[in-house]
Structure formats: structure tokens, C-alpha cells
N, C-alpha and C positions, 0 to 999 in steps of 0.2 A: 162557413166551416173552416176551422183552423188547419193550416198546412204545417204539420209539425217538423217536416224535414229541414226547412230553412232555419227554424228555431234551434233544432239540434245542432246543425252545422255552425250557427253563430255562437251557441254556448260552447261548443267544442273549440272554436277558434279562440274564444276568450280564455278558456281553461288551459288549452295547450300552449298558449303563448303568454301566460300570465307572468312568467319569469321576466319578460320584457316590461310588463307593467310595474313590477317591483323595482326594476332599475330606473324607470321613468319617475315613479311616484315615491320611491323610498325616502328621499330627502324630505318631502313635504309630510310624509307620514310621521317621521321623527319629530319635525318641527311642530306638528299638530298637537303632540302630547307633551311637549316640554314644560308646559305650565301645570301639568298634573303630576303629583307625587308618584313615584314608581310603585308604591304599595297600593295605590288606588286603582286596582286592576279593572274593576267594574266600570269606573268612570272613564278610564282610558278606552275600554272597549266600546262604550256608548258613543264617545266622540269619534272613534275610528269608523264605526258602523254608520253614524249619521253623515260623516264626511263622504263615505263611499256611496251612500244612498243619494246624496246630492249629485255626485259625479255620474252615477248611473241615470239619474233623472235628466241630466244634460244630454247624455247619449240617446236616451229615448226621445227627447224633444228633437234632436238632430234627425233621428230616423223618421219621425212624423213629418217634419218639414220637407225632408228630401223625398219621402214617399209621396207627398202631395205634388211636388214638382215633377217627379218621375211619372206619376199617374197621368199628368197632363201631357207629358211627352209621348207616352205609350200609344196615344191615338195617332201619332205620326210615325209609326214604325220605329219608335225609339227604343222599344222594349228589347229587341234583339241586341242593339248596341249596348244597352245597359247591362245585359247579361254577359256580353263579351268583356266589357270593362271589368265587371265584378270577377269574372274568371281569371283574367290577366292579373289583377291585383292579388287574388288569392294565391296564384302561382308565385308572384313576386314575394308575397309574405312568407311562403314556404321556403323559398331560396334564401330570404333574409334570415330566417330563424336557423337554417342549416349553415349559415355563414358561407354560402356558395356565391351569393351576389348581393351587394349592398345598395342596389339602385333605389330601394324604397326610401332611403335617407333623403333623396332629392325631393320627394313628395312632402316630407316633413318640413322642409325649408320653406315651402309655399305657405304653410300655415303660420309661420313665425311672424308674418306681417300683422295678422289679426291678433296674435298672442302678445305682441308689443303693446297693444292698447288694453288688453284684458288683464295682464299680469299685475299691473299696479293696483288694480281694484282689490286684490287679495291682501295687500300689505296692511291696510288698516284693521284687518281681522285678526292679526297676530298680536299677542299669543292667543290661541284658540282656547277659551275657558268656558264656553257655553255651547249647547247643542245648536242654537240658531246660527252662531258663527261657523260651526263645523259644517252645517248644511250648506250655507252660502259659499264657503270656501270650496266645497266639493262641486257645487254648481259651476263656479268659475273655472276650477281645475279640469273639469270635464272637457274644456275647449283647448287643452294643452295639445300642441302639434304632435301628432303621433301617427306613424304610418300604419300601425295596427288598427287604430280607430278608423282611419280613412279607408282601410281595406274593408272593415266591417260595414262602414257607411255605403261603400259601393255595392256591397252585397245586399244591403237593405234597400238601396235605390232600385236594384234589379227586381224587387218584388212589385214595383209600380202600384203599390197599394198602401194607403196611409196606415191602417191598422197593422198590417203584416210587417211593414218597414219598421214601425215603432216597436213591434214585438221582437223583431230580429235584434235591434239595438239593446232592448231590455235583456234579452237572453245573452247577448254578448257581454254586457256589463255584469250580469250575475255570474257568468263564467270566470270573470277576473276576480271575484270576491274571495275565494278560498286562499289564494296566494297573498293578497294584500292585507287580509285580516289575520293571517296566521302570525303568531308571535313566539318568541323563545325557541324551545327545542323543536316544536312542530315547524316553525318557519325555516329553521336551519335544515331540517330533513327535507322539507318540500323544495326549498331552493336548490339543495344538492341534487335532488331527483330531477328537477326540471332543467338544470344546467348540465346534467350528464350528457356527454357527446352522443351516445347511442340513443338516449331518450329524445334528445332534440332532433336528431336525424329522423327518427320514427315519426315524431309529431309533424316535422316539416314535410315529409313525404305524404302524410295523410292530408295535410292542408293543400298540397299541390294536387292531390287526387280530387279534393273538393273543387278546386279551380277548374280542372279539366272536365269534371262531371258537369259543372255549371255551364261551361262553354259549349258542351255537346248537347245542352238542352235538358239535362237531368236535374238542374237546379232550379232557382227561382224563375218564374215567368214561363216555364215550359207548358203549363196547362191553363194559362190565363184565357186563351181563346177557345178552349174546349167547350165551355157552356154555350157559346154562340153556335158552334158547329153542331152541338147536340140538340139545341133548341129548334133548329130548322127542320131536321128530318121528321120529328114527331108531328110537326105541323103539316108536313107534306103527306105523311102516311096515315094520319088520323081519319081522313075521309074514306080512303079505301078500306081501312079496318072496320069502320062503322058500316060501310056498305056491305062488306062481306058478312058481318054479323046479322045485318038486316036480311040478307038473302037467305041465310040459314033458317030464319024464322019464316 
């Protein structure tokens, strides 16, 4: 059965912090369409959408891989630690978005070692003038070092389940879509809204709340052990219930 709460949280995280995504990917989005005439709007949109689907595909793959690893760890009481790490990173992300603490930048620096090997792979794909090139570039760019993505990955890992972790990263990626796909007047309005101080503070506080909620056990992993607990009592009580029914007859 699908647990919708983590998916909603992940989608909200992507949506509420998508201004950060525009800042990180704005340059590549411009370079992506430089080979397409400005009046070919449909073609530009197709390339942008394909690129972003490739990027979201990478996020989902990360979630599946990390979910498999976290699932193996959960058998050794790692699940509580995963939930705590996810909560701490959500709080750090909220502080980062509110510009109250920039410690998450140090986490991004860790990923730059991997990015140094991946970034050159995207250069032969430029200029992007076909959908396969756009998709492949998106797949590569999905691994761009980003504290926001790492936060979502920690939250996905806390699910300790391959399908749910992949779903969390898919939901997170879909949450970033509106801001990065918006163009022209809509993009300016959306960027202005997301960058407004009051709006950012409100979003940051909400994400911090998600982090505290996760650490207190209200987030991912809080009910993973419930089925086991629930499966044992019926086994214990089934015999007496049967005997009681038998005695009535």
C-alpha cells in the first residue's frame, strides 16, 4: 500500500525550494535551447521537458539505489538513524532557504568530486538540438552537487524501501518542474513569488516542521515495524477465539 505522506512531503520540498533549482540549473536551461530559434516555442518546450524528465529519472534512480541500501541497513537498527539524519537535513534545508544558516553548502562540496568526472560527459552533447541529447544531458545533470537533492535523498533513504524511496525522489523531481519549465512572464512572476522574503521564510518554516516531524517519528519509517507487531497478536488470539466460538456451539 502506498504511503502518500512522504510523497507529499517530497513534492512540497521540491516545489517550495524550486527557486534554488532555477538558480542552479538556470544556466544550463538557457544553453539547452540556444540552438533553437526563439519563435520555435513548441520545440524549445519539448527539449526543456525532455531534459527535465532525464534529470528526474536520475533522481529516481538515486532513490531506488539508496532505498535498496537503506533497506539492508534497517535490519540492523539503522532505520532510526536514517530517520534522524533525514530530519536533521530537512531542518538544515529550511535554515538554508531562510538564509539563517548556510551549512548545507559544505554538503554540496562533497559531491563536487564526483561531478568533476561527470561534467565533461555533457560537453559533447552541446548544442542540444535533439530530444535524445536533451534526455542524456538531463540524466547527467541530475547528478549535479546540490544540497537540496541530498536532503531529498536522505529523506528517501529513511523510507528503507526501494519502491517508496524511488517514489519519494520522483515526487521531489516533479515538485521542481513548475519553476524550471516556466518561461517568460510566468517565470518572472513565479521567481518573484518564490524569492519574496516572507514567502521564503514561510516555506523554510514548513520544511523545518517536516524535519522535526520526521525526527519525532511522524515521518518515514514510523510504521515499518507495525505489521510485524500486528501479525503476532492475531496468531496468539486466533486459538482462544476459535475455542470460544466452539464452546458457544
